[in-house]
C-alpha positions as CSV (number, residue, x, y, z in Angstrom):
1,X,24.6,45.1,-28.5
2,X,27.4,44.5,-26.2
3,X,27.2,47.9,-24.8
4,X,23.4,47.6,-24.4
5,X,24.0,44.5,-22.4
6,X,26.8,45.8,-20.3
7,X,24.9,48.9,-19.4
8,X,21.8,47.2,-18.8
9,X,20.0,48.7,-21.9
10,X,16.7,47.8,-23.3
11,X,17.6,44.5,-24.7
12,X,18.7,43.2,-21.4
13,X,15.7,44.8,-19.8
14,X,13.5,43.2,-22.0
15,X,14.8,39.7,-21.6
16,X,14.6,40.3,-17.8
17,X,11.2,41.2,-18.0
18,X,10.1,38.2,-20.1
19,X,12.2,35.9,-17.8
20,X,10.4,37.3,-14.9
21,X,6.9,36.8,-16.4
22,X,8.0,33.2,-17.1
23,X,9.1,32.7,-13.5
24,X,6.1,34.3,-12.1
25,X,3.8,32.0,-14.5
26,X,5.7,28.9,-13.5
27,X,5.5,29.9,-9.8
28,X,1.8,30.4,-10.0
29,X,1.3,27.2,-11.8
30,X,3.5,25.5,-8.9
31,X,1.4,27.3,-6.2
32,X,-1.9,26.3,-7.9
33,X,-0.6,22.6,-8.1
34,X,0.3,23.0,-4.4
35,X,-3.3,24.0,-3.6
36,X,-4.5,21.1,-5.1
37,X,-2.7,18.4,-3.2
38,X,-4.8,16.3,-0.8
39,X,-8.2,14.8,-0.8
40,X,-11.2,16.0,-2.5
41,X,-14.8,14.9,-2.8
42,X,-15.9,13.7,-6.3
43,X,-19.2,15.3,-6.2
44,X,-21.5,16.0,-9.2
45,X,-19.6,19.2,-10.3
46,X,-16.2,17.0,-10.4
47,X,-14.7,15.7,-13.8
48,X,-14.8,12.2,-12.5
49,X,-18.2,12.0,-11.1
50,X,-19.6,10.3,-14.2
51,X,-16.8,7.9,-14.3
52,X,-16.8,6.8,-10.7
53,X,-20.6,6.4,-10.7
54,X,-20.1,4.0,-13.5
55,X,-17.3,2.3,-11.6
56,X,-19.6,1.9,-8.5
57,X,-22.3,0.4,-10.6
58,X,-20.1,-1.9,-12.5
59,X,-18.4,-3.2,-9.2
60,X,-21.8,-3.7,-7.5
61,X,-22.8,-6.0,-10.1
62,X,-19.4,-7.9,-10.2
63,X,-19.3,-8.3,-6.4
64,X,-22.8,-9.5,-6.3
65,X,-22.0,-12.3,-8.8
66,X,-19.3,-13.5,-6.2
67,X,-21.9,-13.1,-3.4
68,X,-24.6,-15.1,-5.1
69,X,-22.2,-18.1,-6.3
70,X,-21.0,-20.8,-3.9
71,X,-17.5,-20.4,-2.8
72,X,-15.1,-22.9,-4.3
73,X,-12.7,-25.1,-2.2
74,X,-9.7,-24.9,-4.6
75,X,-8.7,-22.6,-7.2
76,X,-8.0,-23.7,-10.7
77,X,-5.5,-22.6,-13.4
78,X,-8.7,-21.4,-15.2
79,X,-9.7,-19.1,-12.3
80,X,-6.4,-17.1,-12.7
81,X,-7.3,-16.5,-16.4
82,X,-11.0,-15.9,-16.1
83,X,-12.5,-12.9,-17.6
84,X,-16.2,-11.8,-16.9
85,X,-17.9,-9.1,-18.8
86,X,-20.9,-7.4,-17.7
87,X,-23.1,-5.2,-19.9
88,X,-24.6,-2.2,-18.5
89,X,-26.7,0.7,-20.0
90,X,-23.7,3.1,-20.7
91,X,-20.5,1.1,-20.3
92,X,-19.3,-2.5,-19.9
93,X,-17.1,-3.9,-17.1
94,X,-14.7,-6.8,-17.2
95,X,-13.6,-8.5,-14.2
96,X,-10.4,-10.3,-14.1
97,X,-9.4,-13.5,-12.2
98,X,-12.6,-12.8,-10.0
99,X,-12.5,-16.0,-7.8
100,X,-8.6,-15.5,-7.1
101,X,-9.3,-12.2,-5.7
102,X,-12.4,-13.2,-3.7
103,X,-10.4,-15.8,-2.1
104,X,-7.8,-13.3,-1.0
105,X,-10.3,-10.8,0.2
106,X,-11.9,-13.7,2.3
107,X,-8.5,-14.8,3.7
108,X,-7.9,-11.2,5.0
109,X,-11.4,-11.4,6.8
110,X,-12.9,-9.0,4.3
111,X,-16.7,-10.3,3.4
112,X,-18.0,-9.8,0.1
113,X,-20.9,-7.7,1.6
114,X,-18.7,-5.2,3.5
115,X,-16.3,-5.1,0.4
116,X,-19.5,-4.2,-1.7
117,X,-20.6,-1.6,0.9
118,X,-17.2,0.0,1.0
119,X,-16.8,0.3,-3.0
120,X,-20.5,1.0,-3.8
121,X,-22.0,3.1,-0.9
122,X,-24.0,6.2,-1.7
123,X,-21.1,8.1,-0.5
124,X,-18.9,9.8,-3.0
125,X,-15.3,8.6,-3.8
126,X,-12.3,10.7,-2.8
127,X,-9.8,11.8,-5.5
128,X,-6.3,11.8,-4.0
129,X,-4.0,14.2,-5.8
130,X,-0.4,13.7,-4.6
131,X,3.2,15.0,-5.7
132,X,3.8,11.6,-7.4
133,X,5.1,11.7,-11.0
134,X,2.7,9.1,-11.9
135,X,-0.2,9.8,-14.7
136,X,-2.3,7.5,-12.8
137,X,-5.7,8.7,-11.1
138,X,-6.1,7.8,-7.5
139,X,-9.5,7.2,-5.8
140,X,-10.3,6.3,-2.3
141,X,-13.5,5.0,-1.2
142,X,-15.3,7.5,1.3
143,X,-14.3,5.4,4.4
144,X,-10.7,5.5,3.2
145,X,-10.4,1.7,3.4
146,X,-9.8,0.9,-0.2
147,X,-7.8,2.6,-2.9
148,X,-8.6,2.5,-6.6
149,X,-6.0,3.2,-9.0
150,X,-5.9,3.5,-12.9
151,X,-3.1,1.3,-14.6
152,X,-2.0,1.1,-18.1
153,X,-2.6,-2.3,-20.0
154,X,1.1,-3.4,-19.6
155,X,1.0,-3.0,-15.9
156,X,-2.2,-4.9,-15.6
157,X,-0.9,-7.8,-18.0
158,X,2.2,-8.0,-15.8
159,X,0.0,-8.4,-12.7
160,X,-2.2,-11.2,-14.0
161,X,0.8,-12.9,-15.4
162,X,2.5,-13.1,-12.1
163,X,-0.8,-13.4,-10.0
164,X,-0.3,-17.1,-9.1
165,X,3.3,-16.5,-7.5
166,X,2.0,-13.4,-6.0
167,X,-0.5,-15.5,-4.2
168,X,2.0,-18.1,-3.3
169,X,4.3,-15.4,-1.6
170,X,1.2,-14.3,0.5
171,X,0.5,-18.0,1.4
172,X,4.1,-18.5,2.4
173,X,4.5,-15.5,4.2
174,X,1.0,-14.5,5.5
175,X,2.4,-11.2,7.4
176,X,4.1,-9.8,4.1
177,X,4.2,-6.1,3.7
178,X,3.1,-6.2,0.0
179,X,0.2,-4.3,-0.7
180,X,-2.9,-6.6,-0.9
181,X,-4.5,-6.5,-4.5
182,X,-8.3,-7.1,-4.1
183,X,-9.7,-6.8,-7.6
184,X,-8.6,-6.0,-11.3
185,X,-11.2,-4.3,-13.7
186,X,-11.7,-2.7,-17.0
187,X,-14.3,-0.2,-17.9
188,X,-15.3,0.5,-21.5
189,X,-17.3,3.5,-22.2
190,X,-18.5,4.0,-25.8
191,X,-16.5,6.2,-28.0
192,X,-13.8,6.4,-25.2
193,X,-10.4,4.5,-24.2
194,X,-10.6,1.4,-22.2
195,X,-9.6,2.2,-18.4
196,X,-8.1,-0.6,-16.6
197,X,-8.0,-0.1,-12.6
198,X,-7.2,-1.9,-9.5
199,X,-8.7,-2.1,-6.1
200,X,-6.4,-2.5,-3.2
201,X,-6.1,-2.0,0.6
202,X,-5.0,1.2,1.7
203,X,-1.8,1.1,3.9
204,X,-2.8,4.2,5.6
205,X,-6.0,2.7,7.1
206,X,-7.5,4.0,9.6
207,X,-5.8,7.3,9.2
208,X,-6.9,9.1,12.3
209,X,-4.1,10.9,13.8
210,X,-1.5,10.1,11.2
211,X,1.0,12.9,11.4
212,X,3.2,12.4,8.6
213,X,3.5,10.2,5.5
214,X,6.5,9.0,3.5
215,X,7.2,7.4,0.2
216,X,10.7,5.8,0.6
217,X,12.7,4.4,-2.4
218,X,16.2,4.5,-0.7
219,X,17.9,7.1,-2.9
220,X,18.6,11.0,-3.2
221,X,17.9,12.2,-6.4
222,X,14.6,14.1,-6.7
223,X,13.5,12.6,-3.2
224,X,12.8,15.8,-1.3
225,X,9.1,17.2,-1.2
226,X,8.6,20.5,0.4
227,X,6.5,19.9,3.7
228,X,2.8,21.6,3.9
229,X,2.8,24.7,5.9
230,X,2.1,24.4,9.5
231,X,-1.6,24.0,10.5
232,X,-2.5,23.2,6.8
233,X,-5.0,20.4,5.7
234,X,-2.9,19.6,2.7
235,X,-1.7,16.0,2.4
236,X,1.7,15.9,1.4
237,X,3.4,12.5,1.1
238,X,7.0,13.2,2.0
239,X,10.3,11.4,0.5
240,X,13.6,9.9,1.6
241,X,15.4,13.4,2.2
242,X,12.5,14.5,4.4
243,X,13.1,11.6,6.6
244,X,16.8,12.1,7.3
245,X,17.7,12.4,11.0
246,X,14.8,10.4,12.0
247,X,14.3,6.7,13.0
248,X,11.7,4.0,12.9
249,X,11.7,3.1,16.6
250,X,10.6,-0.5,17.1
251,X,12.7,-1.9,19.8
252,X,12.2,-5.8,19.8
253,X,9.8,-5.7,16.7
254,X,12.9,-4.4,14.5
255,X,14.1,-7.9,13.6
256,X,10.8,-8.8,12.2
257,X,10.7,-5.7,10.2
258,X,14.3,-6.1,8.6
259,X,13.5,-9.6,7.7
260,X,10.2,-9.0,6.3
261,X,11.3,-6.3,4.1
262,X,14.3,-8.4,3.0
263,X,11.9,-11.4,2.1
264,X,9.4,-9.3,0.1
265,X,12.2,-7.1,-1.7
266,X,13.9,-10.2,-2.7
267,X,10.5,-11.5,-4.1
268,X,10.3,-8.4,-6.3
269,X,13.9,-9.0,-7.4
270,X,12.7,-12.5,-8.5
271,X,10.0,-10.5,-10.4
272,X,12.9,-8.3,-12.1
273,X,11.1,-5.1,-10.8
274,X,12.2,-1.8,-9.6
275,X,11.1,1.4,-8.6
276,X,8.7,0.3,-5.7
277,X,8.1,2.4,-2.6
278,X,8.1,1.7,1.0
279,X,5.0,3.6,2.2
280,X,5.6,4.6,5.8
281,X,3.3,6.8,8.1
282,X,3.5,7.4,11.9
283,X,0.9,8.5,14.5
284,X,1.5,8.9,18.3
285,X,0.5,6.4,20.6
286,X,-2.2,7.2,23.3
287,X,-0.9,7.2,26.8
288,X,-2.9,4.0,27.7
289,X,-1.6,2.3,24.5
290,X,2.1,2.9,25.4
291,X,1.6,1.6,29.0
292,X,-1.1,-1.2,28.4
293,X,-0.2,-4.7,29.5
294,X,-1.5,-8.0,27.9
295,X,-4.0,-10.0,29.8
296,X,-3.7,-13.5,29.1
297,X,-7.2,-13.6,27.3
298,X,-6.1,-10.9,25.0
299,X,-2.8,-12.7,24.5
300,X,-4.6,-15.9,23.4
301,X,-6.9,-13.9,21.2
302,X,-4.0,-12.0,19.6
303,X,-2.4,-15.3,19.1
304,X,-5.2,-16.9,17.3
305,X,-5.5,-14.1,14.9
306,X,-1.7,-14.2,14.2
307,X,-1.5,-18.0,13.5
308,X,-4.9,-18.9,12.3
309,X,-6.0,-18.7,8.6
310,X,-8.9,-16.1,7.9
311,X,-12.4,-16.9,7.6
312,X,-12.1,-18.2,4.1
313,X,-13.4,-21.8,3.7
314,X,-10.6,-22.1,0.8
315,X,-7.8,-24.1,2.0
316,X,-5.9,-25.3,-1.2
317,X,-4.0,-22.7,-3.3
318,X,-5.1,-20.0,-1.1
319,X,-3.0,-17.2,0.4
320,X,-4.3,-17.6,4.0
321,X,-3.5,-14.4,5.3
322,X,-4.5,-14.1,9.0
323,X,-5.9,-10.6,9.1
324,X,-9.4,-10.8,10.1
325,X,-11.1,-7.5,11.7
326,X,-12.7,-8.0,15.0
327,X,-16.3,-7.2,14.8
328,X,-16.1,-5.4,18.2
329,X,-14.7,-2.0,17.4
330,X,-15.0,-1.0,21.0
331,X,-11.8,-3.2,21.8
332,X,-8.9,-0.7,22.8
333,X,-6.0,-1.1,20.5
334,X,-3.0,-3.1,22.0
335,X,0.6,-2.4,21.9
336,X,1.9,-4.2,18.8
337,X,5.3,-5.1,20.4
338,X,5.7,-8.8,21.1
339,X,7.6,-8.0,24.4
340,X,4.0,-7.5,25.6
341,X,4.1,-11.3,26.2
342,X,6.6,-10.7,29.1
343,X,3.7,-9.0,31.0
344,X,1.4,-11.9,30.2
345,X,3.6,-15.0,30.5
346,X,6.8,-13.8,32.3
347,X,8.8,-14.9,29.5
348,X,12.0,-13.3,28.1
349,X,11.3,-14.0,24.6
350,X,9.9,-11.6,21.9
351,X,9.0,-14.2,19.4
352,X,5.6,-15.0,20.6
353,X,3.8,-16.8,17.7
354,X,6.5,-19.3,17.8
355,X,6.1,-20.0,21.3
356,X,2.3,-20.1,21.6
357,X,0.9,-22.4,19.1
358,X,-0.9,-24.2,21.9
359,X,-3.1,-21.3,22.3
360,X,-4.3,-21.0,18.7
361,X,-7.0,-23.7,18.8
362,X,-7.6,-27.4,19.2
363,X,-4.6,-29.9,19.4
364,X,-5.1,-31.2,16.0
365,X,-5.2,-27.7,14.5
366,X,-2.0,-26.8,16.5
367,X,-0.4,-30.0,15.2
368,X,-0.9,-28.8,11.6
369,X,0.3,-25.2,12.1
370,X,3.2,-24.1,9.9
371,X,6.6,-23.3,10.9
372,X,6.0,-19.7,12.3
373,X,9.5,-18.8,12.4
374,X,10.0,-19.5,8.8
375,X,7.1,-17.6,7.7
376,X,8.2,-14.7,9.8
377,X,4.9,-14.2,11.6
378,X,4.4,-11.7,14.4
379,X,1.7,-11.1,16.9
380,X,-1.0,-9.0,15.0
381,X,-2.7,-6.1,16.9
382,X,-6.3,-5.9,17.5
383,X,-6.9,-3.0,15.0
384,X,-8.2,-2.8,11.5
385,X,-5.6,-3.3,8.8
386,X,-3.4,-5.2,11.1
387,X,-0.9,-6.5,8.6
388,X,0.3,-3.1,7.8
389,X,0.4,-1.7,11.4
390,X,3.5,-2.1,13.8
391,X,3.8,-0.5,17.1
392,X,6.9,0.8,18.7
393,X,7.0,2.2,22.3
394,X,5.8,5.6,21.5
395,X,4.7,5.6,17.9
396,X,2.4,3.6,15.8
397,X,3.7,2.9,12.2
398,X,1.8,2.0,9.0
399,X,4.0,0.4,6.4
400,X,3.5,-1.4,3.2
401,X,5.4,-1.9,-0.2
402,X,3.6,-0.7,-3.2
403,X,3.9,0.0,-7.0
404,X,5.5,-3.2,-8.2
405,X,4.9,-3.0,-11.6
406,X,8.0,-1.4,-13.1
407,X,10.0,-4.0,-15.0
408,X,13.7,-3.5,-15.7
409,X,13.3,-3.6,-19.5
410,X,15.6,-2.1,-22.1
411,X,14.0,1.3,-21.5
412,X,15.1,1.5,-18.0
413,X,18.4,0.3,-18.6
414,X,19.1,2.9,-21.1
415,X,17.3,5.3,-18.2
416,X,20.1,4.2,-15.9
417,X,22.8,5.0,-18.2
418,X,21.4,8.3,-18.7
419,X,21.2,8.9,-15.0
420,X,24.6,7.9,-14.3
421,X,25.9,10.6,-16.6
422,X,23.2,13.2,-15.3
423,X,23.8,12.5,-11.6
424,X,27.5,11.2,-11.2
425,X,28.4,10.1,-7.5
426,X,24.5,10.3,-6.4
427,X,22.0,7.6,-5.9
428,X,18.9,7.5,-7.9
429,X,15.8,5.3,-8.4
430,X,16.4,3.6,-11.9
431,X,19.0,0.9,-11.0
432,X,19.1,-3.0,-11.4
433,X,16.5,-4.9,-9.5
434,X,19.3,-6.5,-7.3
435,X,20.8,-3.1,-6.3
436,X,17.2,-1.4,-5.7
437,X,16.5,-4.5,-3.5
438,X,19.7,-4.4,-1.4
439,X,19.6,-0.5,-1.1
440,X,16.0,-0.6,0.3
441,X,16.9,-3.2,2.8
442,X,19.9,-1.2,3.7
443,X,17.7,2.2,4.1
444,X,15.3,0.3,6.6
445,X,18.4,-0.9,8.5
446,X,19.9,2.2,8.7
447,X,16.5,4.1,9.7
448,X,15.4,1.6,12.4
449,X,16.3,1.1,15.9
């Protein structure tokens, strides 16, 4: 046996052949998985076609009930625990805390009609297959404005249990980078397991001309993704190590971003969660966007958007997020940087929202405006999805914080101990919420200028 092995005899040859076969199969599987990355239309031949048709039907009815009901001026404790079940021919759909999410949608400037149109149009959903380790299914509406993601029961219970303080956080910090949850539902198909899913705004909307996407956790273990081949249409979400050597260049918007990331991650630390991600995408600015100066009229319009609540009639207990989308899509995108105020007002300050409350409306409204500095507000761009878009001198950045459901449980503590043994001296994702929070803040500080 020893001679055979030393001489490369039949035993060794057989093992090598088997090893080679296993490697080829493994590589073939990886190549097949690689080909699947990206967006795919869920047409009639797709395995999720039946499910997504039911989701659309259920969502259409759930949203219609909100359209037909008169808006409430205040959210009650009962609204946060409300569960409404609607029975359909082949399934039932439950909607959780409907009035709460309706109020948030309204404060974001999303009407129920356009929300319904986006979710329930005749156009097929898109399935997003990523290189994420998550077992969840990801769907995008055909206009790519809204994301639907399946969640397990524990994650849904966690979100609903903390919904009130999540809303309070958005009310206190209207320009928060936290992902905006727009609905929570459960679909039950006879003889099949109940499926929970959430609806949220896509951070990467609109995605025209986005040339790179990153999922950042502030660590190094398992944080490299092989980029897509040049010229490929495959959508690959890159990770921390792919971003090394690069910077988010914002100039005078940098202090705002550092502070908002700190505010949001400290909130998540209070919730005792970890493993959330900073989503980041970049797109080059057009020449006219880079060199555009702000007219005084445009300055007033953008300041109004930044300091006024959204279109919602609800005032008390509402996360009044000023993010309404302008009806006129023909308006040219403007430079996000608050230094644009220098062109309009001949001022040396970049803290425009704090210095421009007199432009926000009538004097009585201005007198009631909150402390913008304390709320860390900024001058929002005239773009769709303005809360997640920040412009630097050369690049437009899409930034948001997602996946906020992982609690630092006993299981995660044991995982932390195991990873310490397996990856000595290296940084990995499973650490205490305090360490995770500080580390992500440090990553943003180190990778911005």
